[in-house]
N, C-alpha and C positions, 0 to 999 in steps of 0.2 A: 504494500500500500504506500503510495507516494504521500509526501506531506500535504499537498492540496486535497487529495482524496481523503486523508485522515481528518483534515479540518472540516470538509464537507460532511463526513460521517458524524462528527460531533455536533455539528450544527443541526443536522436532521434528527439525530437521536435525542439530544439534550438541549437544543436551542442555544448552544454556546457560540459566541463570537470569538474569532481567532486572529492572531497575528503571527507572521513568521519570525522565528527567533534563531539567533546564531547557534548552531548545534553544539559547540563546545564552550563558548564564552557566555552563553545564555543571555545575551543582550538583544533587544528588539532590532529587527532589520527594517524598521519603519521609523519615521520621525518621532522624537520624544514629545510628550509622554506616550508610550506605546499603546496603552490601553484605549486611548481615544481613537486609534486607527483600526480597532478591531471590527471585523465585518462578519456576516453570517449567511449571506445568500451565496448560491453556487457561483453566479457570475462574478460577484465581488471577490470571492475567495480565489477564483482562478486568476483574476487580474492582479490581486495582491501578492499571491504566492508565486505565480508563474512557474518556472522550472527551478526555483531556488532549492539549494541543498540546505534545508532548514528543519529545525524542530518546531512543533506546534505549541504556541502559547495561547491558552484560552483565558478569557476574563470570566471568572466563576459567576459573578453577579448577573451577567447577561442571561444565564440559564436558571437563575434563582438559587444559586449555591453560594456557600461560604466555605473556605478551606483553611484549616489550621496546618501551617507548614512547620513541622517539627525538625529542628536543625541541631544535629549533634557534631557537626564537623568543626575543625579549627578551635577545639577547646570548649565549644558551646555545649550545654547540657539540657537541651530541650526536652528529651525524654524524662530525665530526672525531675525537672521542674513540673512537667505535666503530671507525673506520678504523684508529686506532692499536692498539686492542685486537686487532683482526683480524690486523694485521701482526705483533704480538708472539706471538700464539697461533696461530690459523689462521682463514681466512675462514669466515664463517657459510655453512652450506649453503643451497641454494635452498629456500625455504619460502613459506608464505602471507604476503603483505605488503599492507597497506593504507595509503594516503596519507590523512592527516587534513586537514581544511579549512584548518588553520593552517600547513600545509606540512611537518609532521612525518611520522613513519611509525610504524605498529604492526607489529611483526614477530612473527608467531605461531609457537609451537612446542608440541609435545606435552609435557605435564608429566611428569617422572619419577614412577613409582608410589610411593606411601607417603611422599611428601614434601609438607609444607605450606609454601607460599611466600607470604610477606606482601608488604607494600608496600615492597620494598627498592629502593635505588638501586644498580644495578650499577656506575655511574660517573657523573660529572657529565654531566647532560643525557640520561641513560639510566635511565628509571624502569621498574620491574618491577611488573606487575599480574597477580595470579593468584587466590589464595584469599581475600584480604582487601581487594580493591579492584575497580574496574570500569573498563571502557573503552567509549567510544562505538562503535557499529557501524552498518552499512549504512543504507541508506535515502537520504534526501535531506538535504542541508545547503545552504542558499541555492540550492536548485534543482539541486544537482549531486550525482550519485552518487559516493561516495568509498570504497567497500569492495570487496574481492575475496572469492570463496568461500574457505572455510577447509579444503577437502578436501586441499589440498597441504601442510598443516602437517607438519613432520617432527620427529623427536626433538630435544629440547634438547641442544645440543652439551655435551660434558663440561666444557670449560673455563668455559662460562657457568654451568653448574650448580654447579661448585666455587666460582665467584665469588659466586653467590647465597647459598651456605651460609655464606660468610665475611662477607657484607655484611648490613646491617640498619639499624635506626635509629641504632645506634652502630657505629663501626668499631673493633674491638678494644676498648681501654679509653679511646678518644677519643670526643668528641662531634662529630657532623657539624655543619657550619655552612652557612648560606645565603649566597651571594655578595652578595645585596642588603643583608645585615647588616654588610658590611665598609665601611671608609672607602675613599676614592678610590684612595689609594696601594696599599692591600692588594688592591683589586680589580684594579688594573693588573698587579701581579705575579702574582696568581692566574690571570688570563686568559693571561698568557705561559706559565706553567707548564702550564696545560691544553693550550695549543698544542704544548707539548713532549711531550705524551702523558700528563700527569698527570690524575688524576681523583679524585672523592670527597673534596672538601676537608673538613678537620676541624681542631679546635683541640686540640693536644696538652696533656698534663698540665702542661707548663711554660708554657702560654699561647701558644706559637708557632702560626702558621697553617701547616698542612702539607697536602700532597696525596700520594696513593698513586702509586707508579711504574706504568708500563704493564704490564698483564697481571697485576697483583696487587691484591688487595682485603683490607685488614685485616692484622693481625699486625705484629710489630716488625721493624725493619730494612728497611722497604720504602718509605721515604718521602723526600721532598725538602721542606725546610722554608723558610719565609719568616721569617728571624730578625731582621730589622730593616727600617727604611724603605728599600724598594727593593733589599734584599739577600737572596739565597737561598743555602742550603747543602744539599748532598747528604748524607743520613744513611744511605742504604742502601749495600749493598756495591758496587753499580754501578747507573747509570741509563742504560738503552739508548737510543741515538739512532737515527734512521731509517736511517743509512748503515752500521749495524753497529758503530760505535764506542760507547763508554760513558763517562759521567762516573765517575771513581772516587770513593770515599767522601771526604767532607770538602772536595769542590770547592765554592768560593764564587764567585758572580758577581752583578753588579748587573743592574738591569732593562735598561740600554742594551746591555750585553754579551749578554744573553739574546736580546733582540730582533734584534741584529745576527746572532747565530748562527742564529736561526730564518730570517731573511731571506736570508742569503748562504751558510750552511753553513760559515762560517769563524769562528774564535774567537780572542781575544787570545792572544798567544804563551804567556803563563803558563798559560792553560787548555789550549791546544792541546798543549803539551808533556806534560800529565798524562793526556790522553785514553787510554783503553784501546782500542787499535786492533783492529778486527775486520773481516774481509772478508765482506760479506753473501752473496756468490756465489763460492764457493771456486774454481770452475773458470775464472774470468775473471781476467786480469791486472789489476793495479792501474792505474787511470787517474786523471787529474786530476779530482777532484770525486767526488761521491756517485753511486752507481748510481741512475739515474732511476726513480722510482716514480709511476705515474699515480694522482692523487688520487681520492677517492670522489665528489666533485662531478661528475666527468666521466661517471660511470655513470648517466646520466639518460635516461629515456624508453625507447621501444620498441627502439631500437638497442642499448641496454644490456641489455634483456631478451633480445635475440637473442644477445648476447655470452655471457650466462650459460648458454646452452644447451650450450656447449662446455667447461664447467668440468671435465669429466672427461678432457679431453685435455691434451697437453703444450704446446699452443700458448699463447702469451702473450696474455692477455685485452686488454692495452693495444693490441697490434698488431691484434687482431681488431676492437676497437671503432673504432679510427681508420681502418682499412681500410673498415669499414662506413660510417662517416661520409663517406668519399671516394666509395664506391659509390653511396650514397643521393643524395649531392649531384649525381652524374652522372645518375642516373635521373630526377630532377625536370626536367632540361633547362635551357635558357638563359632561360626566361621570368621566374622570380622573382628579385628582386635587392634589395639594401639600398643606400641612397644617403645616407650620413651627411652628405656635403657635395656639393651640386649642382655639376657634373653627373657626378661620379665615382661609378660604379656598381660594386658587387661582387656577382658571381653565386656560385652554389654549386659552383664549380670548386675542387678541391683536388688537389694533387700530394703523394703520400706516399712517402717513401723509408724502408723498413724495414731497419735495420742491426743486424747481430749479429756476435758474435765468430767463429762458425764454423757448420757445419751443425747443431751441437747446439742452436743458438738457436731452431731451428724457425721460420725466417723465412717460408718458403713455406707452412708449415702454416697460418699465420694467414690467408693469402689463400685457400687452398683451402676453408677453413671459411666465410670471408666469401662466397665464390662460391656456396656452397650456399644461403645466405640470399637472395642476389640472384636465383638461379635460381628459388627458391620464389616470389619476388615477380613475376618476369617471365622465363620461360625463354627466350623469343625474344631478349631482350636479351643473355643470356649467349652464345647461339649466334652472334649477328651483330654485337654491339657491343663485345665484349672481344677485343682484338687485341694483337699484339706482334711483335717481331723486325724492326722498321723500321730500315733502314740509311740512310735519308735523309729529309729533310723532304718531298721531292717525292712519295715513295711514300706518306707519311702523308696528304698532302692529296688525292692521287688516291683513297686508300682511303676518305676521308671522303665522297667523291662516290659511290663504288661501293657502300658498305654501306647507303645509305639506301633507304627504300621509294620506289617509283615509278620513273620512267625518268630515267636520267642524261642531262642535256642539255647544250647549249652556248649561250652568250649570243651576241649579234649580232656579237661580235668573234671568235667561234670558240673561246672559252675554256671549259674545263670548269667547270661550276657544281656547288656542293654540293647534295646531295639533301635532301629535306624533313626527315628525321630526322637531326639534327646530333650526336647523342650518341655518345661513344666513350670507353672506358676502355682506355688503353694499359697493358698489364701486361708488365713485364720482370723475369723471374726472375733474370737475370744482368745487372744494371745496369752492371757494369764494362765489358761489351761496348759498351753505349751510350756510356759516357764515352770509351772509346777511339775510337769512331766519330766522335763530335763533335769530337775533337781532330785529325781528318784535314783536310788543307788542302782547302778548297772544299766541305766537308760543311755542309749547311744544317739538319741535324736540330735542333741546339740553338736556332737562330733560330726555327724553326717552333714548337717546344715553348714557347719564351718567349712568342711572340705568341699561341699558343693559350691559355695561362694568362691572358693579359691580355684575351682576346676580340677581339684586333685582326684586321684583314684578313690572311688567309694567301694569299700569292701567291709561287709559285716557278716558275722558268723553267729548262728543260733541253732542249737540242738542238731548239730551235725550238718546244717545247711549253710552254704556260703553264697551270698549275693554280691555281684560285682558290677560296677559301672566304671569302665576304664577311664583314665585321665583323658580329657578332651572329648569324651563321648556323651557328656550330659551338660545341660544348660538349665539350671534351676534358679528361679527368682522367688522371693517371698514378699507378699503384701499382707500385713496384719494390723489389727486394731486392738486398742487397749485403753483403759482410763489411766490417768496419771497416778492415782492412788494405787491401783493394781500393779502398775509397773514398778513403783517404788517398793512395794511390799513383797513382790514375787521375784524380782530380778536379784538373784543371790549374788554374794560377793564372787562366788566361783564363776558364774556366767558373766558378770560384769568385767572381770579381770582376765578371763581365759581367752578373750578374743571373740566370744559369741556376740556380746553387746555391741562391739565396734564394727561388726560386719553389717550393721543396719544404719540407714539414715533415718533420723527422727523428724517427724512432721507434726508440729503442734497445730491442731485443727480447731476451728470454732465455727459456730453458726454465724454466717455473715449477714443474714437478714432474716426477718420473720415473714413467712409466706403462708397465710391461712388458705387463701384461694388464689388461683392465677388463671387468667384466660390465655396466657402465652403457651403455645404448643411447641414441642421440639421440632426444629426445622429438619425434617427427614431428608429433604433434597440436599441441603447443605451437608448433613451428616454423610449421606451417600457419596457426595463429591469428595469430601475429605478422606473418607474410608477408602475409596478407590485409589486416591493418590497415595495414601499410606501403604496400601496393599502392593502397589507398584514398587514402592521404596523398600518394603520388606523383601520382595523378590530380588531387587537389585543388590541389597545389602548381603543377602545370602550367598551371592557370587563373589563377594569381596574376601580378601584376606587381611593383609596389614593395611591399616588406614594411618596415613602420616599427617603431620601438621604442615600447613603452608607457612610461609615466612612470618606473617603477622601473628598467626595462631601460636607458633613456637615462641615468638618473642613475648607474648602475653602469658603463655603457660609458665615460662621461666620466672616471671614476676610473681605469678600466683603461687607457684611452688615455694619460692623463697618466703612469701608471706605465711603460707601454711606451716612451714618448718619452724618459723619463729613463734607460732601460736602454740604455747605449751602450758596450759593451765594445770594446776596440781590436782591430785585426788581423782574422784570418780569421773568428773567431766573430762579431764585429760585423757583418761583411759577410753572413754566412750568415743572421743573424736580422733583417736590415734591413727585411723586410716583415712584421714581427710584427703590426702593426695590421690589415693586409689579411687575414692568416691568421685572426686572432681574429674579425673581422667575418664572414668566410665560414663559419667553424665555427659561430658563433652563429646564422647564417641556416639552416644545415643542421639544427641542433638544433630550431629553431622549426618548420621545415617537417616534420620527423619527428614532432613533437608535434601536427601538424595545425593549427598556429596561424598566423594572418596577422599576428601581432605578435611581435617579439623581446622576450621577457620577461626579468626579472632572472635566473631560473634558467638561461636559455639563455646569457646572457652569462657567468654564473658557470661553467657547464660548459665553454664555449669557452675561457675564461681558464685553467681547470684543465688542459685538453688542451694549451694553448700552454705553460704552465709546464713540463709534462712534455717537450714537444718541444724547448723551449729548453734544458732540462737535458740532454736527449739529445744535442743538438748540442754543448754544452760538453763532455760526457763523451766524445763521439766524437773531436772535434778538439782536446781538451785545452786549449782556449783559446790555442792557439799560433799564431804567425804562419806562413804558408805558406813553405816553402823555395822560393826563386825558381828557375825552371827555366833551363837553359842549352841550347845546341845539341847537347849530348851526352847522350842518354837513359841511357847506362850510368852516367855521372857523376851524373845526377839521381837515379837509383835508389839509388846508394850514399850520396849526401848525405841522402836521405830516411831511410834506415836509420840513419845516424849520428845524425841529429837525434832520431829516435825513442828511441835508446838514451840520448842525453844528457838528453833531457827526462825520462825515467823515473828517472834517477839524479841526485838532488839533490846528492849528495856528489861528483859529477864522475866521469869515466871516463878512465883512463890511456890514453896513446897506444898502448901495446902491446895493450890490450884492444880499442880501436877498430879496430886493424888486423885483428882477427879477423873483421870483417865483409866483408873482401875477400881476394883472393888475395895472400898475403904477399909474393909475388915481384913484385907490381905496385906498387912503391913510388911510382912517378910518379903513378898514378891516386889512390892514397890521399892523397898530399900535396896534390894539386890539390883534392880534396874538402874536406879540413879547411881549407885556405887559403881556398877559396870560401865556406864556411860562416862563417868569421871575417870575411871581407870583406863578406858580406851582413848582418853584425850578428846572426847567428843563434847564434853560438858564441864563446866566449872561452877563452884558454889561460892557465893559471898553472903556474909551476914550483914544486913543493912536494915535500917529503920524504915518501915513503909507506912507507919501510922504515927500520929503525934504522941501517943502514949503506948506503953507496953514494951516488951522486949524486942530486940532486933529479930527479924525473920530470916529464914534461909531462902535465898533467891538464886535460882539456877539460870545459867546462860549457855547458849550453844557456843562451842569453840569453832570459829570460822576460819577457813583457809585464807591464805594471802591471795 
């Protein structure tokens, strides 16, 4: 299709007027301002374009559209800023989206009637094009098609429309500025403030550099200001943070404190003491650290498209996406692998543990929706390769042989051999049962699952019978659900520290919305389209062997690897995240295969790293970064100590002896005293005598001993 034919097609299909644009420099090939020269009739377009070698620039407003141009190039962070705006307001609805050749996005919406929208900046890295600007559309760029049809465009969300009416070339009475016009110190602070959710930098009337707070555009009292070299101050009533807390007005911090807070979620004591506390999810108890949130970079590729099909449900999209990554990784089988250091190979096997506070977290709902996608890709796989309820490793290895296609045979020694199709997803809706089973003396399920994750030879013997799955002939993944309380009470020290626990990635899930009734139906046509695409990519992946990094992917992986190696918390959390590099590699491989790529590119590493950041935060949130209470030979005593430590850990000001006694039968003084004495002896608790009332003797107050 020639440029003029393309322009005519867009005029006929969507009523869009067009201009010819230079194919590489992206400047109009008509007199400035270019949008005024846009035409839409066939005769006019033929005259305007002629035989020019040009890209097609359309003026979105001529067809009743408005476009959000998300820019991530040259240090801009449009995607990050948009994610913050969505978090503060509400997520953008599903609409028409096109990816630009430079890696950005054009998000198309229907324009409100009777409103003229100019070339506004909604926020830093988010340009708006409608009536007085143009965007490049379809066709070919460097031999690659990069547009999608616009039929799916929906109405512009109210909060975006309100932001556009407040935004413009000026913000309120301030002049907007460009980051490249600032000196190095100002740029560094500005980039940190943008990472904190700030946007639309401007220079205030007093000369200070300021940015707007998340969710606000223009107006007084909404800003945070850079008031000196490397120093910022909050001028607004409050500045919301991702965990629900807020900076109060007049908070000051320097660049080092800000970067530390962004990286760790912790602030110097002086700032921490002033934070306005807020619980982002009211029906959850406070835990140590922020409620984990999956970043926007993770929502990449067709698996993210599949996740968005279920936006109308109560299921957590993070749990759906990571379950889909696990499922797709199993579908592709054991052939593709990444080998960063010879001869250590990592395949697309993932084990995912979805953890929630209670049934309200909709843990199993995420898997049921994931299974719909997998079934659309390969219904036979769902019927024959997804299993659960295993009580021992022997049964699992036997089942690997039984579920395969073809005849189950024996080798020359009479041992059962695994069948040709080695894939299996073990789904356990009640993972607490599995953890209790693995704790039984002589049970080998934990050993088999650990070996299956590694791809090692599976060999178990029982009553004279030996079952074998040779190395490289099986491909087992696990998806399981459990509540946080069950996980903490049933994950024994043995399983936590023997490598079983760190062969899982942990997904904290929550109910993202309350939906009593919904008229929205699953888009089965879109599900079919995505499933067909993924089925093709499964087939292509099964023909691959080694998948390598491209140049930019390798460069980013080296940085991520170094960061992972330097992340070494003590205690249980350090043990649980000890395989971080393996998880990130496998996730990056799955992202690449889902994209139909035989190379792991930069965006695949970035998406995998984003998922890992969320899973690492989930583990910290679940386990509170605490040391595990050492078990004894008395299970009743162990449960009581675990409950005591939970109470102590949540109470920074300590718990009195009388309140601790409320956790057990008050007549069982001996058990209570043994529990507190054992906690103190293990170094998990300490006791101080202090006066808690104006009169009377000092009371015994117990505190949790926290790790550094």
